[in-house]
KELO-338329 format. One line per 3 residues: their letters; for each residue x, y, z of C-alpha. Coordinates in nm, 3 decimals. Layout:
KELO-338329
A) X/Y/Z | ...
//
This chain:
KELO-338329
FGS) 5.342/-2.796/5.063 | 5.708/-2.703/5.104 | 5.896/-2.543/4.816
SPL) 5.822/-2.814/4.558 | 5.814/-2.692/4.197 | 5.497/-2.899/4.148
LEP) 5.303/-2.592/4.267 | 5.433/-2.372/3.985 | 5.353/-2.531/3.645
QLV) 4.980/-2.482/3.576 | 4.727/-2.334/3.818 | 4.356/-2.322/3.736
DSQ) 4.113/-2.052/3.839 | 3.815/-2.263/3.938 | 3.589/-1.959/3.943
FGI) 3.636/-1.864/3.574 | 3.761/-2.194/3.424 | 4.067/-2.031/3.257
SLV) 4.412/-2.195/3.242 | 4.677/-1.962/3.385 | 4.997/-2.120/3.251
GSS) 5.258/-1.850/3.251 | 4.999/-1.594/3.366 | 5.142/-1.267/3.498
TPT) 4.820/-1.174/3.679 | 4.743/-1.419/3.962 | 4.379/-1.469/4.060
PAM) 4.262/-1.472/4.424 | 4.257/-1.852/4.420 | 4.609/-1.862/4.281
KLI) 4.721/-1.609/4.539 | 4.568/-1.820/4.813 | 4.753/-2.134/4.692
LSV) 5.082/-1.954/4.653 | 5.041/-1.783/4.988 | 4.977/-2.109/5.167
ACV) 5.256/-2.281/4.973 | 5.506/-2.008/5.061 | 5.396/-1.958/5.420
SAT) 5.736/-2.074/5.547 | 5.911/-1.793/5.355 | 5.711/-1.500/5.497
AVT) 5.595/-1.363/5.830 | 5.233/-1.326/5.714 | 5.010/-1.605/5.833
PTQ) 4.775/-1.791/5.596 | 4.476/-1.646/5.782 | 4.592/-1.295/5.718
KVI) 4.642/-1.374/5.349 | 4.293/-1.520/5.329 | 4.148/-1.210/5.496
QLL) 4.341/-0.994/5.253 | 4.207/-1.190/4.957 | 3.852/-1.171/5.093
QEM) 3.884/-0.798/5.134 | 3.999/-0.772/4.774 | 3.699/-0.984/4.669
MAK) 3.463/-0.758/4.868 | 3.611/-0.445/4.708 | 3.579/-0.600/4.365
GKE) 3.219/-0.709/4.435 | 3.122/-0.361/4.548 | 3.291/-0.208/4.246
EKE) 3.111/-0.442/4.008 | 2.781/-0.388/4.191 | 2.815/-0.013/4.160
AEE) 2.919/-0.038/3.795 | 2.617/-0.257/3.728 | 2.392/-0.004/3.899
VKF) 2.530/0.274/3.678 | 2.482/0.070/3.362 | 2.130/-0.029/3.459
AKF) 2.044/0.330/3.549 | 2.133/0.425/3.191 | 1.930/0.131/3.060
SQW) 1.635/0.222/3.280 | 1.648/0.582/3.158 | 1.662/0.456/2.801
CTN) 1.354/0.241/2.866 | 1.171/0.544/3.004 | 1.277/0.764/2.712
MEG) 1.188/0.505/2.449 | 0.852/0.427/2.610 | 0.772/0.798/2.619
SKS) 0.893/0.850/2.263 | 0.700/0.554/2.125 | 0.390/0.643/2.327
DAI) 0.403/0.995/2.184 | 0.454/0.856/1.835 | 0.157/0.619/1.880
AKE) -0.061/0.905/2.007 | 0.038/1.119/1.709 | -0.027/0.831/1.469
KAT) -0.372/0.771/1.619 | -0.452/1.143/1.595 | -0.329/1.150/1.236
IEE) -0.540/0.845/1.150 | -0.848/1.009/1.302 | -0.780/1.325/1.102
LVA) -0.733/1.123/0.783 | -1.054/0.926/0.844 | -1.246/1.252/0.896
EIE) -1.087/1.403/0.587 | -1.170/1.094/0.378 | -1.532/1.098/0.496
KLN) -1.559/1.469/0.414 | -1.402/1.419/0.071 | -1.632/1.124/-0.007
ADV) -1.935/1.329/0.100 | -1.818/1.616/-0.122 | -1.766/1.377/-0.412
KEL) -2.117/1.238/-0.365 | -2.265/1.587/-0.354 | -2.069/1.694/-0.663
TGE) -2.183/1.379/-0.845 | -2.545/1.474/-0.780 | -2.487/1.833/-0.890
ISE) -2.312/1.717/-1.209 | -2.604/1.484/-1.283 | -2.848/1.772/-1.238
LDQ) -2.638/1.989/-1.470 | -2.636/1.710/-1.731 | -3.015/1.689/-1.712
TMT) -3.041/2.069/-1.737 | -2.817/2.077/-2.044 | -3.016/1.793/-2.204
TLK) -3.339/1.987/-2.143 | -3.188/2.306/-2.287 | -3.066/2.123/-2.596
TDI) -3.412/1.970/-2.638 | -3.564/2.319/-2.611 | -3.327/2.447/-2.881
KAA) -3.419/2.154/-3.103 | -3.791/2.216/-3.050 | -3.751/2.590/-3.114
TSV) -3.554/2.514/-3.431 | -3.831/2.280/-3.549 | -4.098/2.545/-3.486
RGM) -3.881/2.804/-3.656 | -3.849/2.578/-3.960 | -4.226/2.546/-3.987
EKS) -4.267/2.923/-3.947 | -4.007/2.978/-4.217 | -4.182/2.737/-4.454
DYV) -4.518/2.905/-4.396 | -4.361/3.246/-4.449 | -4.195/3.145/-4.776
ATH) -4.517/2.995/-4.910 | -4.731/3.294/-4.808 | -4.470/3.547/-4.928
TDY) -4.455/3.369/-5.261 | -4.834/3.389/-5.290 | -4.827/3.764/-5.219
SES) -4.544/3.826/-5.462 | -4.708/3.626/-5.741 | -5.042/3.792/-5.669
LDA) -4.888/4.139/-5.685 | -4.723/4.045/-6.011 | -5.054/3.919/-6.147
LDR) -5.230/4.236/-6.030 | -4.970/4.453/-6.203 | -5.020/4.261/-6.526
AIS) -5.398/4.267/-6.493 | -5.405/4.643/-6.429 | -5.161/4.700/-6.714
VLK) -5.372/4.490/-6.949 | -5.689/4.668/-6.843 | -5.530/5.009/-6.901
KNA) -5.357/4.929/-7.231 | -5.601/4.683/-7.383 | -5.934/4.800/-7.262
HDS) -6.106/4.661/-7.577 | -5.915/4.329/-7.579 | -6.164/4.123/-7.386
KQT) -5.985/3.798/-7.445 | -5.652/3.919/-7.306 | -5.831/4.086/-7.014
EES) -6.008/3.764/-6.935 | -5.682/3.564/-6.936 | -5.519/3.814/-6.696
FLQ) -5.807/3.793/-6.453 | -5.813/3.416/-6.468 | -5.441/3.404/-6.383
LSR) -5.499/3.651/-6.098 | -5.780/3.435/-5.964 | -5.554/3.133/-5.962
TAA) -5.251/3.297/-5.800 | -5.435/3.502/-5.539 | -5.707/3.256/-5.459
NIM) -5.571/3.199/-5.105 | -5.523/3.565/-5.013 | -5.786/3.752/-5.221
PQS) -6.096/3.860/-5.031 | -6.423/3.690/-5.133 | -6.581/4.020/-5.234
VQR) -6.299/4.092/-5.475 | -6.317/3.741/-5.615 | -6.695/3.787/-5.670
AIA) -6.642/4.126/-5.837 | -6.380/3.983/-6.072 | -6.600/3.688/-6.153
SFL) -6.894/3.922/-6.223 | -6.674/4.140/-6.440 | -6.553/3.845/-6.640
QMQ) -6.907/3.721/-6.685 | -7.017/4.062/-6.807 | -6.726/4.080/-7.047
STD) -6.813/3.741/-7.182 | -7.178/3.842/-7.237 | -7.082/4.165/-7.416
IYE) -6.861/3.978/-7.652 | -7.140/3.746/-7.765 | -7.409/4.014/-7.781
QAP) -7.207/4.279/-7.966 | -7.200/4.278/-8.345 | -6.858/4.211/-8.491
EAH) -6.857/4.525/-8.695 | -6.952/4.751/-8.412 | -6.649/4.938/-8.278
GYE) -6.823/5.184/-8.048 | -6.784/4.968/-7.739 | -6.757/5.165/-7.416
FQG) -6.503/5.031/-7.162 | -6.664/4.912/-6.834 | -6.350/4.828/-6.622
AGI) -6.265/5.158/-6.455 | -6.414/5.044/-6.125 | -6.229/4.713/-6.155
IDM) -5.897/4.892/-6.202 | -5.957/5.100/-5.886 | -6.051/4.786/-5.701
LED) -5.737/4.610/-5.824 | -5.522/4.910/-5.728 | -5.668/4.901/-5.380
LKN) -5.617/4.524/-5.370 | -5.252/4.568/-5.479 | -5.194/4.825/-5.206
KFR) -5.356/4.593/-4.957 | -5.138/4.299/-5.070 | -4.826/4.510/-5.041
KER) -4.913/4.617/-4.688 | -4.993/4.259/-4.591 | -4.666/4.133/-4.747
SGL) -4.474/4.403/-4.558 | -4.650/4.299/-4.240 | -4.566/3.937/-4.318
EKT) -4.199/4.028/-4.370 | -4.194/4.225/-4.043 | -4.354/3.931/-3.862
ELD) -4.093/3.701/-4.017 | -3.811/3.928/-3.897 | -3.961/3.943/-3.546
QKH) -4.003/3.565/-3.534 | -3.648/3.518/-3.663 | -3.516/3.765/-3.404
DYE) -3.712/3.596/-3.124 | -3.583/3.257/-3.236 | -3.219/3.374/-3.249
LLV) -3.256/3.547/-2.910 | -3.409/3.232/-2.759 | -3.137/3.010/-2.909
QTL) -2.867/3.251/-2.790 | -3.015/3.259/-2.440 | -3.042/2.879/-2.426
SDE) -2.689/2.844/-2.571 | -2.554/3.084/-2.307 | -2.726/2.881/-2.037
IEA) -2.577/2.560/-2.185 | -2.230/2.720/-2.195 | -2.262/2.842/-1.836
ATK) -2.386/2.500/-1.725 | -2.099/2.335/-1.917 | -1.839/2.555/-1.746
TRE) -2.001/2.491/-1.408 | -1.999/2.117/-1.480 | -1.633/2.124/-1.586
RKA) -1.543/2.315/-1.271 | -1.736/2.072/-1.051 | -1.592/1.773/-1.240
ASK) -1.240/1.908/-1.185 | -1.317/1.965/-0.818 | -1.459/1.611/-0.794
AKK) -1.146/1.465/-0.958 | -0.921/1.658/-0.718 | -1.121/1.543/-0.418
MKR) -1.119/1.180/-0.539 | -0.743/1.202/-0.592 | -0.693/1.353/-0.246
AAE) -0.920/1.086/-0.095 | -0.706/0.814/-0.255 | -0.389/0.982/-0.127
AEG) -0.542/1.016/0.220 | -0.636/0.646/0.219 | -0.276/0.560/0.127
EQK) -0.148/0.784/0.406 | -0.396/0.620/0.644 | -0.262/0.274/0.554
DEE) 0.095/0.396/0.607 | 0.003/0.548/0.943 | -0.179/0.229/1.047
ADL) 0.127/0.024/0.950 | 0.350/0.259/1.149 | 0.105/0.241/1.441
AAD) 0.108/-0.140/1.435 | 0.490/-0.148/1.417 | 0.529/0.108/1.697
SEY) 0.270/-0.069/1.914 | 0.449/-0.401/1.867 | 0.784/-0.236/1.938
LAD) 0.644/-0.071/2.254 | 0.500/-0.401/2.379 | 0.832/-0.580/2.320
LKS) 1.018/-0.290/2.481 | 0.804/-0.301/2.795 | 0.842/-0.677/2.819
ECE) 1.219/-0.660/2.775 | 1.258/-0.372/3.020 | 1.043/-0.552/3.277
VKH) 1.252/-0.869/3.242 | 1.568/-0.663/3.274 | 1.433/-0.494/3.585
TDF) 1.355/-0.831/3.741 | 1.697/-0.971/3.651 | 1.870/-0.659/3.780
AAR) 1.689/-0.679/4.113 | 1.785/-1.046/4.148 | 2.148/-0.975/4.054
QKL) 2.173/-0.684/4.295 | 2.022/-0.892/4.568 | 2.269/-1.173/4.498
RGE) 2.564/-0.931/4.490 | 2.450/-0.778/4.818 | 2.420/-1.118/4.977
EIE) 2.766/-1.207/4.844 | 2.919/-0.893/4.990 | 2.737/-0.955/5.315
AIG) 2.865/-1.315/5.329 | 3.222/-1.204/5.254 | 3.194/-0.939/5.524
KAI) 3.075/-1.194/5.774 | 3.362/-1.425/5.675 | 3.611/-1.142/5.721
DIL) 3.462/-1.059/6.059 | 3.488/-1.420/6.165 | 3.846/-1.462/6.036
SSD) 3.945/-1.127/6.185 | 3.817/-1.219/6.529 | 4.058/-1.314/6.802
DVS) 3.928/-1.667/6.790 | 4.079/-1.714/6.443 | 4.342/-1.449/6.370
GAA) 4.472/-1.441/6.725 | 4.505/-1.815/6.740 | 4.674/-1.824/6.399
ERN) 4.931/-1.566/6.500 | 4.999/-1.744/6.823 | 5.015/-2.103/6.697
LPG) 5.067/-2.138/6.320 | 5.425/-2.001/6.285 | 5.568/-2.261/6.526
LVQ) 5.378/-2.540/6.352 | 5.518/-2.438/6.017 | 5.871/-2.428/6.164
RGS) 5.833/-2.773/6.311 | 5.693/-2.907/5.985 | 5.989/-2.762/5.794
SLL) 6.243/-2.918/6.032 | 6.077/-3.256/6.009 | 6.078/-3.231/5.630
QLR) 6.451/-3.158/5.626 | 6.514/-3.450/5.859 | 6.317/-3.685/5.635
RRS) 6.501/-3.563/5.326 | 6.838/-3.622/5.490 | 6.744/-3.971/5.604
AEY) 6.563/-4.078/5.283 | 6.726/-4.331/5.054 | 6.678/-4.318/4.677
SPS) 6.565/-4.638/4.506 | 6.687/-4.757/4.162 | 6.336/-4.725/4.022
QAK) 6.333/-4.356/4.118 | 6.649/-4.297/3.912 | 6.498/-4.497/3.629
VAV) 6.187/-4.276/3.638 | 6.400/-3.963/3.629 | 6.589/-4.086/3.321
YLQ) 6.266/-4.193/3.150 | 6.092/-3.862/3.216 | 6.394/-3.671/3.089
EQS) 6.382/-3.872/2.766 | 6.010/-3.812/2.724 | 6.042/-3.439/2.800
ARL) 6.314/-3.412/2.534 | 6.105/-3.603/2.280 | 5.784/-3.411/2.349
GSA) 5.943/-3.078/2.430 | 5.754/-3.076/2.760 | 5.880/-2.846/3.034
LLA) 5.640/-3.015/3.272 | 5.802/-3.358/3.232 | 6.142/-3.197/3.266
QVA) 6.040/-3.045/3.603 | 5.895/-3.375/3.720 | 6.215/-3.554/3.611
ESA) 6.419/-3.307/3.813 | 6.196/-3.355/4.116 | 6.209/-3.732/4.075
DAD) 6.585/-3.716/4.084 | 6.597/-3.487/4.389 | 6.299/-3.581/4.608
PFK) 6.236/-3.890/4.818 | 6.080/-4.199/4.660 | 5.735/-4.173/4.816
KVK) 5.706/-3.806/4.747 | 5.795/-3.868/4.379 | 5.519/-4.128/4.348
KMI) 5.270/-3.892/4.510 | 5.389/-3.606/4.295 | 5.345/-3.810/3.975
KDM) 4.997/-3.917/4.078 | 4.905/-3.561/4.167 | 5.045/-3.442/3.839
IIK) 4.846/-3.700/3.642 | 4.531/-3.590/3.821 | 4.627/-3.228/3.764
LKE) 4.683/-3.283/3.395 | 4.350/-3.463/3.358 | 4.173/-3.183/3.544
EAN) 4.354/-2.932/3.331 | 4.249/-3.122/3.017 | 3.886/-3.119/3.128
EEA) 3.903/-2.753/3.223 | 4.067/-2.660/2.893 | 3.799/-2.858/2.707
EHK) 3.534/-2.670/2.899 | 3.716/-2.345/2.827 | 3.737/-2.442/2.459
GWC) 3.360/-2.498/2.451 | 3.301/-2.170/2.631 | 3.531/-1.989/2.385
DTE) 3.353/-2.143/2.086 | 3.014/-2.038/2.226 | 3.133/-1.688/2.314
LTT) 3.307/-1.638/1.980 | 3.004/-1.763/1.786 | 2.767/-1.545/1.988
NQQ) 3.001/-1.249/1.957 | 3.031/-1.302/1.579 | 2.652/-1.316/1.546
TRD) 2.621/-1.003/1.759 | 2.881/-0.819/1.553 | 2.716/-0.926/1.227
RKT) 2.368/-0.831/1.354 | 2.482/-0.495/1.488 | 2.678/-0.423/1.170
SQV) 2.364/-0.497/0.965 | 2.157/-0.277/1.196 | 2.413/0.006/1.163
EQA) 2.404/-0.022/0.783 | 2.023/-0.028/0.782 | 2.010/0.274/1.014
QAS) 2.259/0.463/0.798 | 2.054/0.380/0.488 | 1.736/0.494/0.663
ISE) 1.906/0.819/0.772 | 2.023/0.886/0.415 | 1.675/0.809/0.282
LQA) 1.504/1.035/0.540 | 1.751/1.318/0.479 | 1.699/1.293/0.101
SNA) 1.321/1.279/0.143 | 1.319/1.583/0.374 | 1.541/1.776/0.133
KLT) 1.305/1.694/-0.153 | 0.998/1.786/0.053 | 1.160/2.114/0.162
AEV) 1.231/2.203/-0.202 | 0.872/2.117/-0.295 | 0.740/2.333/-0.009
EEL) 0.956/2.626/-0.122 | 0.830/2.579/-0.479 | 0.467/2.572/-0.358
QAE) 0.526/2.883/-0.146 | 0.666/3.061/-0.452 | 0.360/2.955/-0.653
IAQ) 0.130/3.084/-0.376 | 0.319/3.414/-0.377 | 0.265/3.437/-0.753
LEA) -0.104/3.357/-0.707 | -0.141/3.623/-0.439 | 0.038/3.877/-0.656
GMA) -0.186/3.786/-0.950 | -0.500/3.814/-0.736 | -0.387/4.150/-0.595
KAT) -0.317/4.280/-0.948 | -0.653/4.146/-1.071 | -0.832/4.308/-0.776
EDR) -0.658/4.638/-0.841 | -0.738/4.624/-1.216 | -1.094/4.516/-1.142
AAE) -1.149/4.808/-0.903 | -1.017/5.054/-1.162 | -1.228/4.898/-1.438
KAK) -1.537/4.900/-1.218 | -1.488/5.265/-1.131 | -1.434/5.347/-1.498
NKA) -1.746/5.154/-1.607 | -1.952/5.311/-1.330 | -1.846/5.657/-1.438
AVE) -1.920/5.572/-1.802 | -2.271/5.442/-1.718 | -2.346/5.749/-1.505
DAK) -2.219/5.974/-1.783 | -2.430/5.786/-2.040 | -2.744/5.815/-1.829
AAQ) -2.688/6.184/-1.763 | -2.616/6.243/-2.132 | -2.936/6.062/-2.235
VAV) -3.140/6.281/-1.998 | -2.968/6.592/-2.130 | -3.016/6.490/-2.495
ANA) -3.380/6.406/-2.430 | -3.431/6.748/-2.275 | -3.263/6.911/-2.573
LSV) -3.479/6.713/-2.817 | -3.791/6.807/-2.626 | -3.703/7.173/-2.636
LEE) -3.620/7.168/-3.008 | -3.918/6.961/-3.113 | -4.154/7.177/-2.910
FYS) -4.007/7.493/-3.055 | -4.003/7.386/-3.418 | -4.345/7.239/-3.391
KAK) -4.479/7.577/-3.282 | -4.256/7.762/-3.529 | -4.418/7.603/-3.834
GAT) -4.711/7.846/-3.816 | -4.564/8.125/-3.612 | -4.523/8.382/-3.898
ALA) -4.690/8.469/-4.234 | -4.589/8.667/-4.542 | -4.644/9.045/-4.488
QGV) -4.885/9.212/-4.745 | -4.834/9.548/-4.914 | -4.467/9.582/-4.891
KED) -4.343/9.905/-5.042 | -4.145/9.871/-5.357 | -3.882/10.112/-5.233
APE) -3.847/9.938/-4.908 | -3.513/9.774/-4.845 | -3.492/9.410/-4.937
TFS) -3.588/9.191/-4.649 | -3.751/8.854/-4.720 | -4.006/8.724/-4.954
EPY) -4.125/8.411/-4.773 | -4.272/8.336/-4.430 | -4.025/8.238/-4.159
NGQ) -4.097/7.920/-3.965 | -3.763/7.875/-3.809 | -3.479/7.665/-3.944
QGE) -3.702/7.374/-4.012 | -3.465/7.211/-4.261 | -3.160/7.247/-4.040
SGG) -3.360/7.150/-3.732 | -3.454/6.821/-3.892 | -3.085/6.738/-3.933
VVG) -3.006/6.849/-3.580 | -3.289/6.648/-3.434 | -3.181/6.345/-3.633
MLE) -2.824/6.381/-3.508 | -2.946/6.424/-3.151 | -3.156/6.111/-3.184
VIQ) -2.849/5.923/-3.312 | -2.643/6.061/-3.023 | -2.915/5.960/-2.778
SDF) -2.917/5.606/-2.920 | -2.537/5.599/-2.901 | -2.549/5.693/-2.532
ARL) -2.816/5.429/-2.474 | -2.598/5.171/-2.649 | -2.297/5.293/-2.447
ESD) -2.494/5.236/-2.127 | -2.609/4.886/-2.226 | -2.270/4.783/-2.368
TEA) -2.086/4.916/-2.061 | -2.324/4.737/-1.824 | -2.284/4.416/-2.024
SEA) -1.906/4.457/-2.026 | -1.912/4.526/-1.650 | -2.118/4.213/-1.586
ESK) -1.886/4.004/-1.804 | -1.571/4.146/-1.641 | -1.720/4.089/-1.296
EEY) -1.801/3.727/-1.381 | -1.452/3.669/-1.523 | -1.295/3.832/-1.216
EKF) -1.501/3.623/-0.975 | -1.420/3.307/-1.170 | -1.048/3.395/-1.169
MGD) -1.052/3.474/-0.797 | -1.246/3.156/-0.717 | -1.010/2.940/-0.920
SQT) -0.709/3.116/-0.765 | -0.844/3.077/-0.411 | -0.910/2.707/-0.477
DKA) -0.562/2.661/-0.620 | -0.412/2.850/-0.326 | -0.608/2.640/-0.073
VKE) -0.492/2.320/-0.244 | -0.129/2.438/-0.239 | -0.154/2.548/0.126
TEI) -0.297/2.206/0.213 | -0.010/2.040/0.026 | 0.239/2.261/0.214
KNK) 0.080/2.167/0.548 | 0.085/1.796/0.465 | 0.446/1.814/0.345
NDK) 0.554/2.012/0.653 | 0.378/1.758/0.875 | 0.557/1.480/0.691
ITR) 0.889/1.668/0.726 | 0.826/1.698/1.102 | 0.740/1.328/1.134
QAE) 1.044/1.227/0.930 | 1.264/1.462/1.133 | 1.146/1.286/1.449
DLS) 1.207/0.950/1.281 | 1.551/1.075/1.174 | 1.635/1.184/1.529
QTE) 1.519/0.851/1.669 | 1.706/0.662/1.398 | 2.025/0.859/1.471
ESL) 1.986/0.788/1.843 | 1.925/0.422/1.765 | 2.230/0.426/1.534
ADT) 2.446/0.574/1.810 | 2.324/0.310/2.056 | 2.378/0.033/1.802
EKE) 2.729/0.160/1.722 | 2.806/0.161/2.094 | 2.679/-0.196/2.117
LDA) 2.887/-0.289/1.811 | 3.194/-0.126/1.969 | 3.126/-0.315/2.290
AMD) 3.101/-0.640/2.091 | 3.429/-0.560/1.915 | 3.594/-0.476/2.248
YYE) 3.469/-0.802/2.392 | 3.606/-0.985/2.087 | 3.946/-0.826/2.149
KLK) 3.927/-0.946/2.509 | 3.842/-1.297/2.392 | 4.129/-1.314/2.143
PSC) 4.418/-1.359/2.395 | 4.260/-1.662/2.559 | 4.046/-1.797/2.273
VGG) 4.203/-1.688/1.943 | 4.571/-1.636/2.047 | 4.860/-1.774/1.842
GVN) 5.106/-2.046/1.939 | 5.018/-2.411/1.983 | 4.659/-2.479/1.884
YDD) 4.408/-2.664/2.096 | 4.445/-3.007/1.925 | 4.826/-3.002/1.960
RVK) 4.797/-2.909/2.327 | 4.551/-3.194/2.384 | 4.780/-3.441/2.210
QRE) 5.088/-3.322/2.404 | 4.897/-3.337/2.733 | 4.781/-3.695/2.659
EEI) 5.140/-3.796/2.587 | 5.254/-3.627/2.908 | 4.988/-3.817/3.103
QSL) 5.092/-4.142/2.934 | 5.457/-4.071/3.014 | 5.371/-4.003/3.380
KEA) 5.169/-4.323/3.395 | 5.462/-4.518/3.255 | 5.693/-4.344/3.503
LSI) 5.457/-4.446/3.781 | 5.467/-4.805/3.650 | 5.848/-4.796/3.664
LKG) 5.832/-4.687/4.026 | 5.603/-4.977/4.096 | 5.864/-5.213/3.947
DDI) 5.714/-5.274/3.603 | 5.962/-5.264/3.316 | 5.861/-5.075/3.001
PMP) 6.054/-5.053/2.676 | 6.268/-4.743/2.645 | 6.205/-4.539/2.328
IES) 6.575/-4.493/2.239 | 6.908/-4.671/2.329 | 7.074/-4.358/2.462
GRA) 6.799/-4.324/2.712 | 6.860/-4.683/2.830 | 7.232/-4.610/2.872
DYE) 7.157/-4.296/3.065 | 6.919/-4.491/3.278 | 7.181/-4.761/3.363
TGA) 7.436/-4.490/3.439 | 7.193/-4.312/3.662 | 7.097/-4.630/3.843
SHQ) 7.463/-4.716/3.904 | 7.520/-4.368/4.032 | 7.233/-4.400/4.274
E) 7.362/-4.732/4.398
//
């Protein structure tokens, strides 16, 4: 190759397809070319340089192989971690779905059972209301009968009073007496005994006969109604007793009716409260069932997404494993091949022969080259080419054409022609390689841009998800704390209610026991007093023959304090009834307080259980979201690393693909003009005339040609 400057302008790394014009970092291929080209200026043989380059390639291959193994080890560990994490998540989601399905089935069964119980309560309340209506109807008829009968008794008693009064005052007024008895017969016809009615009728008939048979002037009529008056008095007393009995019966029937209605109303009220409680429980269970169904759908969606992700992950990891194995195998084979090549080149058959023979050959070649240069003659066309290339290099600003022009002026004719041809080929190859490099840059830049955009979007989505999960967990934590505070209040309320209930129960129990003991004591006292005063009524008699000069003692028999005892006994009876009422009222109050306490405790326990369930569900959700948050943060970190790697790769691409200076189209145009100029220079060497672009160039050309001659 000699020391020709043709080796310096633009070398191409055929392995990576990158133009190395002005490159400060020579590639192994470039080193090999330079080493062979400069072999005459150093004591190192080309074989030794090749071995050195191969050793550098082997070291680089091992380094890259080891680096790839480290990277893949991290990737493999990530695959294992993600598969385990997703498998655990899928297992948890399946378990959660099973729990939700069981809970939904239980809630639906409870709702069905409560629906039946509510229907039974509705039927019971309808029956009770019907019973009240029927009892009210019967009571109305009883009331109507009572009013009618009571009216008959009252009117009959009034008629009897008038009849008796008439009989007593107007014993000789037969007409007035007859009218009174007729009215009595009409008013008391329904309640007057038949015997009385017959007696009155007989009396009236007798009165009527006496009137017609007695002479008008006779005034010595003897009254015959004394027996009738006694009969009417007895009848009046009888009517009064019967009316009193009727009134008592009416009061009893009214009391029974009110008691029955009260009992039925209490049962309706109790059934209504039970129904409301069951309806509220049913509504809560239906609401929870709907929430559980929504949670089940969410879990199923998460399960489907995680299952799909796991399947894709396994597929990707498996493909990566296969590719990694193939790459490692290829790298190993490459290192092995390079090692074999080094062994072969290092053997005495190659290296020994090169050391023994190549230096002398290079020396002889260099001497022959100098001899040819001294004996070569320059042709006019060679000078013409030099002038032309200088003009074109000045017009295009091409350092390459300037170097070729200098070589054309200094080197032999044949070597100049060969150099121009080689340079044309070199420029065409360089153009093709730069075009390929341009395509590769466009592809890499586009792919890198898409990667950066995708990773940036993924980072933003992950950050948004993290913010959303953190906000959700904060809200859930606050809700859990609020529920815990409410449960604490419930527990405090239940403890206070239990304490108050125990005190009230003890107080009521003591009151009932006191009332019972007092009733027994009062009954004993009444028995003693009544027995005593009953005997005391005839215990003493008035003493006979008291001396006049005897001291004053008493003048009446003593039977005990009968008058005062009656008041005492009456008061004791009132006290006894008060104690009896105290016992019944206290027992009723105890039963009512017990029922209210049990209802309060039941409602509180239900409310507490609901809140504890909500706390459990929210804590479970916090745990799941915390795991999602951790995974999302890990994914964010990985994505940010990938984004950083993409940005780093973009920075590496910029020097060769996005760098400033002359753009690709200008370089292509300049290279085409350089090729065209070299072709024209080659035509000049072949003897073809071409028009010169400027007159000064033609003058320089003629001067140069004359100089060469």
